N, C-alpha and C positions, 0 to 999 in steps of 0.2 A: 465594625464590619463583620458580617456573618458570611462565611464561605462554606459551601457544600461541595464535596468532592465525591463523585459517584463511581470512579473507576481507579484501578491501581496506578500508583506512581511511586517515585522514590521518596519515602517518608522523611528522609533527612532534609529534603527541600522545604518542608513545612516551616522550618526554622527561619526561612526567609521572609515570612510575614511579620508585620509590625507587632510589637508586644501588645497584648490585649485583644488580638484578633480572635473571634469566635470561629473555630474550625471544626467542621464535622467531616471527618475522613472515613468513608464507609464504602469500600469497593463493592459491597453486596447490593448497594442501592440500584445499580444498573439493572438488576433482575427483580427489583421490587418497586414497580412503577407506582402503585397506590401510596406506598410509604413516602416515596420521593415527592409525589404531588403534595402530600400533606405537609412535608417539611419545607417546601419552597415558599411558604407564605411570608417568611421574614428574611429570605436569603438576599444578600446584596450581590454576591458573586457565585458563579457556578463553574466548576472545573470538570471536564469530561474527556473521554477518549472518543472512539468512533461508534460505540454501541448505544450510548445514551441519546435518545431522541429528543432534541431540544426543539420542540414543535410549538404550534400555537397554543395548544392546551396547557403545556408545561409553563409557557411564558405567562399565560393568563393566571396561573396559580401563583405567580411570583411577582406581585406588584412592585416590590422594592428592587428587583433585579436590575443591575446596570452594567455588569461585566460577565462575559463568558470566556473562560480560558480553555483552549483545546490542546490536550496532550498529544500532539501530532499535527498533521497539516491538512488532511481532508476535511471538508466542511459540509459534505452532503447529508450528515445527520443533524445539521443545524439549519433552521429556517432563517436564512440570512435576511430575507425580506421582512419577516415579522420582527426580527431584532432591530433592523434599521428603522422600521416604523415606530418602535418604542424608544429609539435612541440607545439601544444596548450595544456596547462595544464588544467585538469578538476578536480574540487574539489567538491565532494558531502559532505553534512553536516552529515557525518556518526555519529550515536549515539545521535544526538540532538533531534530526535523525537521518540526514542525507547520506552520511558515510555508511551507516549500517545497512540502508536499503541498497546502496551501490554494491557493497560487498556481497550481499545476498544474491544479487543478480549475477555477478561474476561467478560466485560459487555454484549456483544452480546451472549456469551455462557450462561450466567445466564438467560438472557431474553428468549432465545430460548428454553432452557431446562425447564424453569418454565412455559412458554406459557401463562402467566396471565396478560400481560400488553397491550392487545389490545381489552379490553372489554368495553371501554367507550361507544361506540354506543349502545351496548346491554343494558348496565346499564341505560343509559339515556332514552332508550325506555321502561323502566319499567321491564326489564328482570332481572333475578337473576341466571346467568349461573354458579352456584357454582360447580356442579358436572363435567361439561365439561371442567373446567379449573384446574383440578388436574394435575399439572405438576410434573416434577422430580427435585430432588436436584442435585447439582453439586458435592457435596462431595461423594466420592466413585466412581465417573465416571472416564473414561479414556480420558485424553487430548492427542490427536494425533497431532504431529507437522510435517508437510510436509516441510522439510528444518529445519536446526537447527543452524541458525546463531544467531547474537546478539539479534534481536527482539524476535525470538522464545525462546531463553533462558530466556529473561525477562518474557515472558508469562509463561514458565515452573515454574519459581520461584514463581509467584503469584498463579498459579493453584495448585502447591504443597501445598502452605500454606492454601488452601481451601479444602484440603483432596483429591485432584485428583491424580491419577496415571499418570505418564508422559511416553508417548511413542513417538518415533521420528524416522524419516527416512531422512538420508542425505548422499548420496553416495560420496559427495565431502569432508566430514569430516572423517579423518583417524580413524579407530576403536580404536586406542590407545590414542586418544585425551582426555585429562582430562575432557573436557566438557561433556563427556558421563556419568560421575559419577552420579549415582542416576537416570539415564534415561535408559529405555529399548530400545535398538537399534534394529529396525525391518527393514525387507525389505518392499517394497512398498505394495505388496498384503496383508501382515500381518497387516500393519498399517491401511489399509482400513477396514479390517475385524474386528479389535479390538477397534477402536476409537469410543467413544461416542460423542466426539467433535473433528472435524478435522479442524485444522487451517492451512492455506496455507502461507508459508514463503519462496517461491522460486522465483528467478528472471525469467523473460521471456527470454527463449532461444528456439532454434529449438527443443530441447529435452523436454521442459516443456510446449510448446504450446499445448493446448487441452489435457494436461496430465490427467485431470479429465474429461474423456469423458463418454459416456453412459455405457461402460463396467466397468470402474472404479467406477462410481457412483452406479452401480448395485451391486458391490462387497462390498460396505460399509455396516456397521451394520444397520439393520432395525431400523428406528427411530433416527439414528444419525443426528447431526446437523453439518453444514459446515459454516466456517467463512473464507472469503477471503479478506485480506488486502494487497495482493501482487500485482498481475497484473491480469486484467480481462481475458486475453486470455489464462490463465492457465486452465480455466474451459470452457467446452462447455456449453454455457448458455442455449441453447435450450434443451440439454439433462438434465440439472439441473432442468429447469422448468418442464419438463415431469416427472422427478422423484418425485418432490414435489407434483405435481398434482395428481399422483396416490398413494401418501401416503408412498412411499418407504423411504423417509427421514423425519426427524422430523422438519426440518426448515433450513433456510440458511440466513446468513448475508453477503451482498456484499457491499464492499466499493469501489470496482474497477470494471471496465467494459471494454468489448472489444471496445466499442465506447464511448469516453468521449469528451465532456459532453454527457450524455445519452439522445439521441434524442427520440422523441415520438414514432418513428417507432421501434427503438431498444428496447424501454421499453415495447412494446406490448407483447413480449415473457413472461413477468412476470405478466401480467394482470390477476387478479382473483386468485392470490395465497396469502392467508392470513398469512401464517407462514413464511414471509420473512421480513427482514430488509434491506432497500436499502438506502445508504447514498452516498453523492457526493464526494468521495475520500477525506474524512476528518479524517480518523483514526489517522493520524499523525499530525493533525492540531488542536491543542488546543491553548489557549492564551499563555500558558507557552512554549509550543513547538515552536510556531511561533517566540517568542522572542529568544529562544536558536538557532534555525535554522538560523534566519536572522543574528544574531550577529556572529555566527560561519562562515557563508558564507562571510560576509563582511571582517572579520578578515583574512580569507584564501586568498581572492582576493587581499587584501591590502598587505599581507605578500609576496605573489608571486611577486608582482611588486617591493617591496622593496628589496627582495633578488636578483631579476634580475638586479636591478640598482646597 
């Protein structure tokens, strides 16, 4: 079996492959499409994160490919229809980074609500901005979850333990599902209007693209904070920047962007906004999560081949 791995992972997990497996681990391949295309001609398995585009052209260059392992959970960089047509199995590392993303959301919510952790420059300049840094507590606030899947439920568990009220909107989850216990199920407009913290947990689909546009952002509670660890395209970034600049929202934490990596040109829309946290798609990437995700992906790819044989 020949396995090609195009993005970073915990290298110790590679020992989980069967003896004799031909492994090409090269995280630089994600940025060298021509070389990757040339190497795919004899690949039996491909392991990627979110940046490698597993599209029709790549699949056509890989006649032997039968398994794709995803070091994460989002699948919008993988043409699932084309994989299904070819009989190529796709394995996301479901659940392996849930804890890391949930902790990121809570951390971002705390930082944005308190608003007291960006004062280094003022302090070092001899200022004492005590009055202007009087933020808000998270206890007693409403955590709104846009989408209520596994990660959102992990956020809810932690937010509830900190005294927050849990609100959620998920039209795909049946009203009688036991997961709704202890959660107030709302429609989209009510979720926007009542959330002090709005955390995004929906996949990117035609229906969720730019779901949080200028109208939706204007409908949010004044001073509310927004955290996005899902997909950048769910939010109209220019509309969000405008809402923050005019003080309609209390802050935002973005771990995902419409353009990744975030280019200098794409980043310009966020210039001059102090109440923002921008991170490079690392909510689900902690040392522990990387170990779990890598081990699970290797195990799934290996099992797929062993079952096939």
